[in-house]
C-alpha angles and dihedrals in degrees: 000000000000091000093052093049093047094045096053108117100246091157085089089063098043132347112255095013114144129170129197133174136218122206135199113202131188126181117232115219129185109282095024116132113234096225090055092048091049090050090051092050090049092051090051091050091056091044089055090051092048091049093060107288127252088076143114122229111194143156142112132282120245126218089246089069093249117133110212113193141186122217123217106205119217118265126200110272120216115210116229091199095070136043093234121070117244127202114214122230128192120248 
């Protein structure tokens, strides 16, 4: 998803315009309460933004209340809409 957002040819809209996304993801297991899962996903979203944006923070909650997460660091994104590769940067 990040790659598709970053690769979209926004140069047609405005020169130099680039867009990236950060995501916070939480797994829902049987017995989990939706408000708690949404809160966890929200915390992870903000953790992704603090860690440099254009990232995904994901993992599963533990019964101890801890929220382990894995970070997916940003990778250069090559646009398929142009012949020259473009590296996305967060704005």
